[in-house]
C-alpha positions in Angstrom: -33.7 -121.8 -66.9 -35.1 -119.1 -69.2 -33.0 -118.2 -72.2 -35.2 -115.2 -73.3 -35.4 -113.9 -69.8 -32.0 -112.4 -70.3 -33.5 -109.3 -72.0 -35.6 -108.5 -68.9 -32.6 -109.0 -66.6 -30.3 -107.0 -68.9 -32.7 -104.1 -69.1 -33.6 -103.9 -65.4 -31.8 -101.5 -63.0 -29.9 -103.9 -60.8 -29.1 -107.1 -62.6 -27.6 -106.0 -66.0 -24.9 -107.7 -67.8 -21.2 -107.4 -66.9 -18.4 -108.0 -69.2 -16.6 -111.1 -68.5 -15.3 -114.4 -70.1 -14.7 -118.2 -71.0 -14.9 -121.7 -69.4 -11.4 -122.7 -68.9 -10.2 -126.2 -69.7 -7.7 -127.9 -67.5 -4.8 -126.6 -69.6 -2.4 -124.1 -68.1 -2.7 -120.5 -69.0 -0.3 -119.1 -71.6 0.4 -115.4 -71.3 2.6 -114.8 -74.3 1.3 -115.4 -77.8 3.2 -117.9 -80.0 1.8 -116.1 -83.0 4.6 -115.0 -85.4 2.7 -111.7 -86.1 2.6 -110.6 -82.5 4.9 -110.7 -79.5 2.1 -109.8 -77.1 -0.8 -111.9 -78.3 -3.8 -111.1 -76.1 -1.6 -109.7 -73.3 -2.3 -106.0 -72.7 -5.1 -103.5 -72.2 -8.1 -103.4 -74.6 -11.1 -101.1 -75.3 -14.1 -103.2 -75.9 -17.6 -102.6 -77.3 -19.9 -105.3 -76.0 -23.2 -106.0 -77.8 -25.8 -108.0 -75.9 -27.8 -110.1 -78.3 -31.0 -112.3 -78.3 -29.6 -115.8 -78.2 -32.3 -117.1 -80.6 -32.4 -114.4 -83.2 -29.1 -112.5 -82.8 -31.0 -109.2 -82.5 -29.1 -106.5 -80.7 -30.5 -105.7 -77.3 -28.0 -103.1 -76.1 -24.4 -102.0 -76.6 -21.9 -100.5 -74.2 -18.1 -100.0 -73.8 -15.8 -101.8 -71.4 -12.1 -102.0 -70.6 -10.1 -105.2 -70.2 -6.6 -106.1 -69.1 -5.2 -109.5 -70.0 -2.1 -109.9 -67.8 1.0 -111.9 -68.3 0.5 -115.2 -66.5 -3.1 -115.6 -67.7 -5.2 -113.4 -65.4 -7.7 -110.8 -66.6 -9.7 -107.9 -65.2 -12.7 -106.3 -66.9 -14.8 -103.3 -66.1 -17.9 -102.1 -67.9 -20.1 -99.0 -68.5 -23.0 -101.5 -68.9 -23.8 -101.3 -65.2 -23.3 -98.7 -62.4 -20.2 -99.5 -60.4 -22.2 -99.4 -57.2 -24.1 -102.5 -58.4 -21.2 -104.8 -59.4 -17.6 -105.6 -58.8 -15.0 -105.6 -61.6 -15.0 -109.0 -63.4 -11.9 -111.1 -62.7 -10.8 -114.3 -64.3 -8.3 -116.3 -66.4 -7.4 -116.6 -70.1 -5.3 -118.9 -72.2 -4.2 -119.4 -75.8 -6.2 -122.1 -77.7 -4.6 -121.8 -81.2 -3.1 -119.4 -83.7 -4.7 -116.0 -82.9 -7.4 -117.7 -80.7 -7.9 -117.6 -77.0 -10.4 -118.5 -74.4 -11.3 -116.7 -71.1 -13.7 -116.9 -68.2 -14.4 -114.3 -65.7 -16.9 -113.6 -62.9 -18.4 -110.5 -61.1 -20.6 -110.1 -58.2 -23.9 -108.2 -58.7 -25.7 -106.3 -55.9 -29.2 -104.8 -55.4 -29.5 -101.0 -55.0 -29.8 -101.8 -51.3 -26.3 -103.3 -51.4 -27.3 -107.0 -51.0 -25.4 -109.5 -53.1 -28.0 -111.0 -55.5 -26.1 -112.7 -58.3 -22.8 -113.9 -59.8 -22.3 -113.3 -63.5 -19.9 -115.6 -65.4 -18.9 -114.8 -68.9 -17.2 -117.3 -71.2 -15.4 -115.9 -74.3 -14.0 -117.4 -77.5 -11.6 -114.7 -78.8 -10.2 -114.3 -82.3 -7.4 -111.7 -82.7 -7.2 -110.0 -86.1 -4.3 -110.3 -88.5 -2.9 -106.9 -87.4 -3.0 -108.1 -83.8 -4.4 -104.8 -82.5 -8.0 -105.9 -82.7 -10.2 -108.8 -81.7 -13.7 -110.1 -81.9 -15.3 -112.7 -79.7 -18.5 -114.5 -78.8 -19.7 -114.4 -75.2 -21.8 -116.8 -73.3 -23.4 -115.4 -70.1 -24.5 -117.4 -67.1 -26.2 -115.8 -64.2 -26.2 -117.6 -60.8 -28.2 -116.9 -57.7 -26.4 -116.6 -54.3 -26.7 -120.4 -53.9 -24.9 -121.1 -57.1 -28.0 -122.1 -59.1 -28.0 -121.2 -62.8 -31.0 -118.9 -63.3 -30.5 -117.4 -66.8 -28.2 -117.5 -69.8 -27.5 -114.9 -72.4 -25.3 -114.1 -75.5 -23.1 -111.3 -76.6 -20.4 -110.3 -79.1 -17.5 -108.0 -78.7 -15.3 -105.9 -80.9 -12.1 -104.7 -79.3 -9.0 -102.6 -80.0 -5.7 -102.6 -78.2 -5.3 -99.7 -75.8 -2.5 -97.5 -77.1 
């Protein structure tokens, strides 16, 4: 597995990064926040700005917008401008509350070659922190890229700044 190979993959035409989310524990998903400051918690639609980073140095490799919906019941859907829609599916997954203003999420998307062949699955794991005003969040993202046989071929890192869609 090559950690710094992520930059090459992220910059190539077909296998660029997709927004996605966090390894779930065995705990059930909680859709409603128990935070006293918010009746919606993470639930709702969000505008995201994802920054892909070098995992060793934290240096910015690229930045792009995305949209995400965290639905009641603990499911999520994400779409990104970081890759042409003809090369990937939307990212789908689950989310849950882990503490006061904190959440975890995991999502996956299928990635295709320009010829239309399925070439990879991208899994993103997120640790999300909602701000005090509950209309913004930041997170850290761990990317895992798998080949079509389910073998982990590369990992990567990112951060996100998001605002609630109004």
